[in-house]
SESEFI-658232 format. One record per residue: x, y, z of N, C-alpha, C in turn. Coordinates in steps of 0.001 Angstrom, whole numbers, plus 500000, padded with zeros to 6 digits. Each point is the difference from the previous one (the first is absolute). Layout:
<atoms>
XYZXYZXYZ
...
</atoms>
This chain:
<atoms>
264139949391262886500448500580498730500543498885499119
499783500133498674500459498969499075500766500629498856
500655499168499231500735500478498836499043500515498929
500472500925499174499139500485498907499585498852499101
498739500010499595499483498916499155498648500376499416
499566499213499079498662500138499409499097498952500640
498860500441500453499021499088500597498819499846499052
499680498787499662498854499712499123498919499321500816
498802500572499961498858499429500718498909499678498985
499550498771500007498936499598499086498646500336500620
499190500767499250498637500292500445499056498962499415
498838499902500587499033498999499571498611500615499963
499147499432499135498620500461499958499738501114499007
500958500364499176499812501109499068499306499583498708
500281498790499541499414499569498736498503499773500116
499560499534501135498589499703500192499431500869501104
500282501282499925499477500927501007498485499983499981
499430500135501169498551499930500136499318501158499296
498976499691499230499198501018499330498603499957500594
499515501157500395498676500071500614498932499885498931
499448498825499827498953499780498996498873499209500639
499458500545501071498941499320500740498802499764499081
499451498796500064498927499624499081498703500757500231
499671500311501253498631500427500210499713500993501088
500533501211499924499518501039500894498735500579499378
498947500076500780498703500454499478499635501372500541
499150500664499260499430501271500434498508499990499719
499243500776500772498559500097499779499534501449500075
499119500352499078499280501272500024498569499683500392
499543500552501117498689499651500548499250501261500418
498700499994499766499170501123500423499981500100501527
500181501206500494499967500243501450499103501197500298
499625500120501270499179501130500457500828501036500752
501033499553500688500788500897500837500878500910499150
499844501323500123500829500926499229501495499775500204
500386499551501186501422499807500297500611498857499188
499164499121499425500507498856499239499962500237498496
499325501056499566499845500252498567501299500543499403
500492499291499012501203500451499304501285499853500783
499961499217501062501184499800500847500492498561499846
501237499843499570500581498666499824500512499478501339
499596498783500336500418499388501248500497498588499737
500965499583500787500476498628499920499670499284501299
499455498783499882499630499212501169500547498589499808
500009499235501103500554498651499940499043498941500526
498887500405500573498971499065500437498721500786500251
498932499295500311498709500665500182500018500945501191
500610499585501091500054500855501190500739501302499695
501038499895499207500757501181499590499105500942499193
499229499442499073499088500817499190498946500674500866
499494499269500980498987500581500895500596501146500822
501219499826500441500669501061500761500141501265499160
500147499821498687500191501145499113498688500562499451
498876499533500543498720500612499659499038499149499218
500430498843499498499116499151499198499242499024500907
499198500528500900499259499163500941498676499543499395
499452498934500555498731499483499510498862500981500259
500060500721501104498945500958500325500052501230499096
501190500529499785500130501248499237500085499770498495
500609498899499599500217499733498573499634498553499663
498708499651500097499605498600499791500338499463498609
499875500838498979500286499531498636501485499669499834
500859500928500341501440499772499872500463498890500938
499455499981501217500393498996500987499732498594499482
498882499816499328499660498676499479501079499499499028
500433500853499087500989499576499011501361499756500642
500357500833500964501278499814500696499972498716500829
498885499779500664499853498790500814500082498747499134
499323500018498845500037498828499127501408499769499441
500719501073499751501384499870499545500833499257501043
499939500460501236500859499408501029499511498631500450
498702499748499927499506498665500311500521498998498989
500045500425498737500503499113498949501504499815500106
500738501061500271501455499899500134500377499166501222
499202500130501061500222499254501247501349500313500631
500333501270500027501251500413500625500270501466499738
501123500479500443500392501386499744500460500151498554
499639501099499404500376500273498613499900501499499746
501009500541499371499966501420499653498870500278499022
499210501020500294498868500388499160499894501514499998
499837500582498820499861501447499870498551500367499749
499518501005500721498600500399499933499868501496499736
498958500351499255499658501416499856498494500124499860
499411500882500779498572500222499944499624500962498892
498826499759499395499482500888498972498611500491500400
499637501176499526498689500562500290498948499229499198
498777499929500521498981499164499357499535500516498640
500339501225499661499636500536498682501069499709498942
501122499456500408501049499662499034499732498627499405
499853499936498697499783498717499337501302499206499970
499878498725499685501199499173499899500847500442498808
499340500412498924500733500496498835500778501267500351
499392500889500762500688501220500421501169499671500926
499822499003500835501070499606500915501202499428499258
499777499564498754501080499442499187500457500981498918
499708501264500184500437501030499061501485500284500227
500831499621499057501450500124500203500481501445499951
499129500915499561500400501404499953499644500747501277
499260499346500896499557500633501238500934499577501141
500731500949500544500977499664501042499331499597501312
498686500233500125499277499593501202499311498648499827
500230499350498862499381498704499730500912498884500501
499868498825499396500839498857500385501484500290499842
500328500953499166501401500394499825500621500365501348
499230500671500822500494500431501308500364498804500870
499181498975499971500264498800500795501226499266499478
500106499863498685501129499292499405501314500690500354
500015501314499898501222500743500316500327499929501486
498984500077500847500239499920501443500604498657500388
499597498956499288500522498656500270501364499786499361
500550501055499413501328499942499381500093498884498965
498928499900499203499952499086498852500011498530500389
499690499654501240500020498597500428498718499249499639
498916500722499732498713499347499760500010499289498651
499697498722500016499894499199498781498557499652499666
499132500044501001498585499704499803499183501104500663
499136500627499221499163501081500514498541499586499904
499298500061501122498568499710500009499210501276500206
498837500075499358499170501185500141498535499597500163
499373500569501029498589499730500270499345501294500453
498707500118499733499333501263500284498597499785500563
499655500839500955498629500095500483499492501384499592
499206500075498924499632501308499440499115500824500923
499953501304499712499112500892500732498558499668499681
499088500466500830498579499640499889499405500403498658
500426501120499452499412500486498759500615499421498739
500908499065500132500704499470498828499102499120499140
500113500136498668499238499190499052500933498984499348
499855498713500320500906498992499457499618499506498607
498869500454499479499541499540498698499048498823500115
499561499492498847498975498942499986500572498654499531
501302499915499807500614498748499587500234499099501217
500440498795499748500286499061501084501048500581500947
501061500560499439501048500613500809499885501516499987
500443500596501065500171501449500047500870500414498807
499589501017499273500765500448498836501397500494500375
500199500301501264501317500432500469501032498887499868
499549498739499993500932498873499934500731499986498660
499251500068498912500636499989498677500866501239499804
499560501135500537500802501223499906501300499847500774
499928499323501146501199499790500819500983499064499307
499497499004499282500882499088499269500808500774498957
499332500869499256500704500802498993500984500966500656
499591500585501119500896500911500716501222499255500519
499806498736500378501115499197500514501078499804498948
499607499951498746500990499808498940500960501178499926
499462501202499893500873501175499909500748500223501307
499345499686501112500656500149501299501214499075500102
499814498724499685501090499033500136501095500234498966
499618500441498808501015500323498992500876501155500474
499371500978500637500760501134500533500927499553501125
499530499081500835500832499506501094501162499167499464
499740499240498944501058499189499411501098500885499416
499591501106499374500977500951499466500893500534501120
499415500144501184500755500476501165500644498855500771
500045498809499385500596498798500599499301499600501298
498641500098499964499183499551501131498932499022499493
500389498829499505499012499068499439499047499462501059
498720499910499644499014499446500918498764499539499248
499151499243500677498711499536499476498906500507500928
498801500173499447498897500591500750498817499028500047
499437499804501184498768499229500171498879500969500341
498948499980499195498906500964500089498735499318500516
499318500666500901498754499458500544498918499956498921
499499498808499741498901499842499047498670500251500689
499737501261500296498806500359500770498747499901499121
498999499295500496498787499730499230499004501150500136
499424500387498857498964501034499978498614499372499989
499757499089499047498697499335499874500252498532499693
499849499146501003500328498591499803499001499279499109
498874500618499694499023499388499094500219500406498549
500904500924499780500267500461498641500769498936499224
499721499911498708500734499074499129501029500744499157
500213501259500303500989500819499295501327499891500743
500812499027499594501238499691500722501215500650499342
500796500629500815501315500457499565500913498781499902
500804499934498947500911498879499799501444500495500113
500630499811501151501357500499500200501002499514498961
499837498752499534501018499471499089499967500623498609
499082500928499765499982500729498737500712501347500120
500493500325501174500548501336500246501457500147499576
500704498889499809501421500024499627500841500759501030
499725499737501271500750500643501093500563498906500909
501208499555499702500615498944500802500494500464501348
499908501285500253500422500536501292498917499862501072
498754499767499601498889500060500952499170498731499995
499507499649501179499059498897500141498795500465500786
498827499457499676498754500379500674499557498859500895
499998500251501301499559498997500975498484500101500137
499313498881499783498551499981500058499544499087501128
499297500582500961499479499214501115500864500119501242
499457499454501092500745500082501249499226499469501177
500403500409501169499474499446501244498646500574500396
499602501119499397498733500654500346499010499889498847
498703499939500346498967499880498965499407501357499638
500876500996499820499545501363499756500497500575498673
500507499151499123500452500473498697501431500509499972
500697499931501130501395500425500035500911498819499675
501291500247499943500963498938499721501121500045501029
500537498840500322501020499877501048501400500241499447
500317501271499795501302500383499479501118499645500983
499784500275501280501015499696501001500345498526500045
498996499161499872500199498554499997500845499575498797
499676500533498821500745499655498788501461500423500115
500228501195500510501380500467500194500732499131501016
499298499640501084500614499173501032500438498654499461
499158499367499190500371498702499424501186500163499036
500033501096499258501081500215499035501346500199500693
500052500853501012501292500300500639500445498893500951
499107499102500330500343498907500912500990499032499362
500019499972498672500849499059499275500837500742498960
501069499359499503500861500645499006499252500358498713
500656500818499175499355500577498816499470498963499024
500643498842499916499602499012498991498900499062500482
499539500181501224498960499123500545498627500594499734
499134499227499390498651500479499690499160500139501266
499141501006500017499139500205501171498956498896500129
499787499244498930499027498910500047500611498631500219
501279499939500351500665498708500191499332499217501124
499421498883499655499213499216500957500878499420501107
501231499625499662500898499398500989500323500953501145
499787501294499810500258500971501070498822500142500957
498956499231499777498873500004500922498942501024499653
498841499898500641498900500923499717500278501397500540
499215500938499530500096501375500484499458500094501414
500261501127500628499630500169501408498540500403500207
499211500057498924498566500273500156499232498702499746
498972499713500785499281498738499833498975500026498869
499519501194499655498956500161498987500367501182499119
499670499917498733500231501124499082498712500305499253
499785501283499769498800500463499312500383500823498778
499126499979499005500027500978498920498654500693500043
500020501254500376498742500676500297499413499419501265
498735499649499954499332499418501165500016498473499974
500573499423498968499902498551499805501287499288500403
499831498923500729501105499104500299500513499419498687
501314499892499844500541499509498729499488498597499674
499593499234501017499459498657499754498680500058499246
499322501145500051498694500149499367500075500611498604
501194500387499567500131500709498733500175499034498829
499081500107499056500091499144498819500993500551498985
500288501302500078500873500623498990501405500293500531
500408499321501050501309500262500588501121499745498995
499917498902499269501041499690499026500005501023498867
498828500473499619499916501011498943500663501298500439
499805500379501263500645501202500524501518499824500024
500433498824500393501426499687500002500577500144498593
499263499498499009500486500026498623499979501396499392
499291500932500616500014501386499534501233500755500497
500787499339500865501252500597500437500013500530501415
499010499622500808499990500426501397500840499051500853
500494500493501126500557499159501046498835499651500916
499578498746499990498813499599500751500356498944501046
499109499836500947500107498962501012499280498750499499
500446498853500477499373498755499580500184498932501064
499283498892499837500167498835500856500393498819499125
500855499133500544500421498806499276499266498782500553
499584499091499135499317498778500465500872499235501001
499375499507501022500668499209501044501053500795500784
499971501327499877500911500828500772499200500990500828
500332500088501271499333500971500855500609501373499771
499188501030500186500511501357499926499833500665498652
500424501240499947499873500846498820501391500272499419
500076500024498691501257500236499294499803501073498931
501099500536499502499941500835498814500065499114498761
499412500474498906500181499358498706501312500487499402
500057500117498681501215500491499353500242501463500373
501261500372500041500388501363500339499913500896498761
498771500149499494499769500724498759500335501481500111
500655500509498982500182501433499864499151500477498831
499853501299499853499091500559498992500667500008498627
500337498788499523500772499891498770499985498558499515
500337499812498737500179498642499474501402499851499401
500902500936500308501348499951499454500940499258500958
501298500250499867500989499299500834499756500191501495
499378501109500363499824500335501415498565499772500460
499379498972499458498600499670500316499845499365501381
501108499624500629499965499436501348500867500865500917
499563500142501232500724500815500975501429499494500201
500180498688500031501343499453500248500989500401498917
499549500052498755500913500367498920500505501429500189
499100500899500326500389501385500223500898500163501215
499684499298501081500792500125501226501428499497499803
500154498906499260501331499460499754500828500974499159
499388500561498962500712500952499150500332501272500779
499093500444500857500264501185500829501209499770500900
500085498808500573501131499700500874501303499995499212
499961499415498805501194499987499162500409501417499606
499018500866499790500297501388499634500729500727501127
499585499739501233500651500625501150501457499530500102
500207498709499787501354499451500066500857500574498874
499441500069498790500744500540498864500393501455500247
499099500757500572500304501401500304501150500102501002
499954499162501026501058500031501019501350499603499415
499993498982499135501253499526499407500595501038499062
499192500504499095500555500859498953500166501454500419
499410500397501111500301501333500526501488500108500318
500582498883500437501439499983500300500853500174498754
499412499779498834500761500075498751499842501349499291
499169500889500546499765501285499345501302500800499907
500252500557498820501191500797499686501299499195500077
499865498668499967501201499166499962500477499850498556
501258499674499844500586499887498667499973498546499533
499846499826498691500121498681499375500950500130498816
500697498925499709500937499990498887499277499619498717
500336500683498896499395499659498715501104499626499018
499648499131499086500936499583498959500222501168499041
501239500405499775500244501168499148499590499799498548
499930498757499562499634499734498609498489499968499798
499306499348500930498546499821499841499172500948500855
500561500503501079499235500818500938499175499162500960
500140498663499922499239499102500871500529500071501432
499101499798500950500406499917501400500803498721500190
501056500078500770500868498831500181499260498849500654
500425498795499643499384498797500554500179499932501509
501143500461500477500268499982501442499016500892500751
499722501186499468499056500907500658498572499458499940
499661499372498894498664499416499885499830498886501021
501005499159500146499908498915500990499848500562501410
500689501088500290499871500635501318498580500526500216
499468500706499007498672500601500130498904498946500063
500171498931499240499031498901500046500107499242501317
501223499750500433500204499226501224499485500703501235
500101501336500027499561500752501183498515499806500267
499174500106498966498557499857500203499627498525500195
500695499118499298499687498577500140500243499516501434
501106500456500594500292499595501382498897500441500950
499578501249499881499010500525500944498615499392499784
499613499778498749498725499321499743500034498593500573
501123499310499830500109498633500519499954499975501521
500640500970500648499991500049501456498606500311500533
499324500956499372498734500491500530498759499312499447
500124499358498818498786499514499339500135498623499370
501051499287500283500230498724499311498831499039500126
499337499995501171498883499075500205498664500597499587
500010501217499426498761500666499628499763500054498497
501010499609499233499881500007498549500502498672499450
499678499753498733500471498763499364501350500193499319
500220501182499429501255500258499305500179501497499792
501249500394499760500333501396499719500980500063498843
499708500840499018500929500293498922500385501469500096
501303500271499984500519501366499996500648500231498644
499508500994499281500468500234498636500525501426499886
501275500125499651500598501309499723500619499940498613
499426500707499071500510500039498643501309500795499981
501110499390499573501267500736500004500027501162499005
499139499931498963499997501026498952499126501184500402
500389500654501089499297501196500449500938501197499875
499506501068499414500824501190499777500121500783501308
500693499395500935500049500575501344500860501260500076
500938500140499075500834501201500015499163501241499685
499156499914498991499203501162499595498713500156500807
499390498879500384498719500091500716500156500010501510
501123499438500494500217499848501438498830499273500674
499429499082499244498840499246500483500249498511499813
499760499240501033500141498543499951498634499361500187
499670499073499110498734499277500105500265498564500456
499349499624501086500091498640500532498604499391499949
499891498823499449498696499339499880499952498800500940
499009500003500890499783498871500902498753499256499554
500130498722499761498861499167499631499794498961501094
498881500137500706499717499133501143498940498970499619
500326498754500195499015498936499830499354499748501357
498693500285500143499369499853501313499731498534500338
499521499786501191499528498677500381498710499692499230
499745498729499781498705499579499472499078499673501172
498693500032499759499041499803501096498907499013499601
499689499103500915498997498957499744498611500509500388
499505500959499241498674500552500295498894499013499666
500220499215498962499036498967499616500741498671499904
499483499005500653500594498657499953498958499035499454
500330499386498900499080499052499359500453498585500346
499119499275500649500273498610500355499125499102499135
500620499161499218499263499086499123499840498650500697
498775499628500250499708498757500718499106499110499145
500330498756499928499179499050499256500157498607500565
499200499111499498500088498593500410500846499236499001
500676498995500499500859499206499125499785498517500310
499709499297498950499831498546500174501361499340499972
500178498960500824501282499297499966500218499310498661
501237499899499622500342499327498736499980498487500230
499222499321499182499895498534500128500995499363499051
500884499200500543501018499358499175499480498684499415
</atoms>
């Protein structure tokens, strides 16, 4: 027993509490045959786990291929969310944000953790893909991805979508150009490990989640992809004369670098030419959005002091609100961005509107996609 007194204990770790802003949990929507897998969201951590849950090579060869390529590329255990779709469901239908049995079901089952969603389809026998180079479902899926992702963002579930660039007629010269779609939420993967007109969505997702949000999937220093050969349609990419043209139309394509063994991705093109024309830009902003939501949720219905003469928010409260997000961005993303500006205009009519606007301006990393080396001969100077 002791004399009456006040005991003060200093706690630690409150200012920089951990915020769950994982860069890359992925999900996939894949055509399946087994009724037990259709419309059922499952989480797996490796290929053996997926096989145990029904995605076997014998029963589900199409889905198994994409899952296998994902885990081969990741080269380890990784959380992955899967949902099977019926072969009559188009990719555009699977991205219908108003359909609770579509990708919405998978996103909700994953409790909003999915940051990258891949979608691939093996159509039913009677399906007509059209007469263009790509299945017409691809362009429809890109447009559907815009409304889908906008709806998810409204619900504070930001994500990006990689869509299988499935080929309909590889001899057609009628090319869809993703970069004209103005959809920074979606990217079209063209080509893959098989010479059957499909695309390796699982591989692309695996390379993306293997590294932090600001790392490009085509970064050469990270080594070649886990597939030795890549095809677009029936042709090896080494045989394609128009590979660069396809890349410039806004596809995510495979390529080879001179004097380098193996296959790599080119630029991480999204279906847009705006600020979100690269996958890394969108992923970094998505991560910042998750952090901002976590920080400012703690401030909901909190009071701020206003100047009685001007109605401006006090400088002390502004510094607190700015400092809270700056600390968490610095802890979680300091090495992923170049700079952060936090702007809170003090002249906000917060008494009448009860609304606070915070502006985050993120300067992303720059990327050396093209390196120009100027080489020439130089004669010695004669004195």
